[in-house]
C-alpha positions, 0 to 999 in steps of 0.5 A: 500500500503506497502511502504518504507519511504526513506531519499534520498538513505537511507531506514528509515522505512517500512510503510503501506499507506492507500490510501483511507483515506490518512494516514499511517496506520502502521509502520512495522519496523524502519530501521534507526531512525537517518535518520528519521524526527526528530519528529519521532526520538523524539517519538522513544526516548519518549515512551509516544509518539505514533510513528504512530501518530507522523509520521502521523502528520509529513506526514499531515504537509507536505501537503497543509493546508486546510486553504490556501487562495482560497483552494476551487478553487485550489482543484476544478482545481486539480480535488481532494476533499482534499489536503491530496490526494496529499500527496503520489503523485510524491512519496511525494517529496519536495524541503524542504527535501529529504524524499520520498516514494516508494512501496515495491520492486519498482525499483526507485532511488532518483537520477532519480525522485527528483525535485532538479535535475530533471525538473517538470511542474509548469506553470499550478499549478502556474496559478491556484494558482494565478488565478481562470480562469485557466481550463487546466489539471495540472500535479501532478508530482510536488513538489507543492504537499508538500507546507505548509502555508496559502499563495498561492504559487508554485515552479517554475524553472527559469534559472535552479534554483528552485524558490518559488513564493508566493502570498498574504493573507492580505487585504492590499496585501503588503506581497511581499513588506514586504519580499523585505523590510526585504531582504533589511534590512538584506542585509544592516546589513550583516545578513544571509537571504533568498533574496526575489524579487518582481514580477508581475504574471498574474497581481498579486503582488508576491514575489520570492525566490530561494530554500536555501537548496541543494539536500544533505540537509533538513530543521529541524524545530524549533518545532521539535528541541525544543522538542528533549531535555527536557527543564530545569525549570530554563531556558527560551525557547530562552536559551533552543533552543540555548543550543540544537543548540550549543550541535550539533555544529551549528556555530554562533547559538545564533547570528543567532537566535538573528538576526532573532528576531531582524528583527522581532522586527524591522518590527513587524513580528507577525508570527514567528511560529516554523515551519518557522525557524530551522536548515539545516541538511546534510542528508548524514552525519547527521551533523547540518550544520547551522541555516536557513537563515531569511525567511518567514517574509511577515506577518509584518508591520501591514499588517493584520490591517486596517488603523485605527488599525495600531500601530507601538508603540508596538504589539505582535509576536510569540516567541517560545512557547509564541504566544503573546509576546510583541515586547517591550520585544524582545530586552531583549534577543538580543545584539543590539550594533553589528547592525549599524542602521545608514545603515538604515537611507535612507530606509524609503524613498526607502520603500515609493517608493516601496509602491507607485510603486506597489500600483495598485496591492495592497490596500494601500492608501496614508494614509496607505503609510504614516503610514507605512513609519512613522512606519518604521522610528519609529521602526528604531529610537527605536533601535537607542535609545535603 
């Protein structure tokens, strides 16, 4: 199937999509490389990289991963064999960017099909994402075909807003409370963040957050940004990344990235991989507008550890290319003097109240609650005494 890869209203490339194998089998012509996904532009500049392989990696990366929790149930209810079958459904539209695919000579306009301004059916998809008992047909005309990550999740519409609902993955099922906790910390410290709420859907604990990009924007991941320039041997990953952002005129780049890793240190977020932070780019002007707000921080507070394994003294997280960096070294890159830690003094007690309030939906014992609250107090004290 010959298609045009579009970025909102701009033609990016003419391509062939093999619908039997769910791959992009050929790039016929690139029309506007500046409007392409940054990973493709990186390969376009670096002739040692295959543009076709890079575009396919981007294409596959837009979809639901094979390791998502309860993926077998989701595929069965959607009546498909593989998540890759969803990649070109609903024109490949997403709520994280403005890319889409249209067949050659197809008379379609982005304004009429995008999910930022056009409604979509979501109740069926939400139900099967959170429950194994739903058996009705589900519409595939939805942005839920292009949601990555291991957590069960679904885009819904609430009061006209596009809202992402996320379930749990760990045995403790505390991720939604973790998302709330980080939102509360960021709010108190006046940091730029994506606000998460706790809710109960189908008797399951979930978090909710509004989409933080507009219909003129896209998220460029740190992974692609990092690779867009060659790193000098005499600088570290942190400096290399900040330099790229500053070259593109991103305001307060260092401060915002420091804020994110400061939060990761405080709550021991172990999953700050390079696809859950980056920059927001305007797809009309191509200007790098701002760093992404702090988001996707549910994998923290030792949620993946058993009661006996919990240790808030130190641990490891992801710090650019270092996937096992000790949290105790994070503050070497951060000026902590600008954070008023006293604003967090009463937070451990409020956190405890939340843990108790939602304990019927989690697997959190009295002993675990005490360890989590004591751990948060300890992490706060480490910063206050730094």
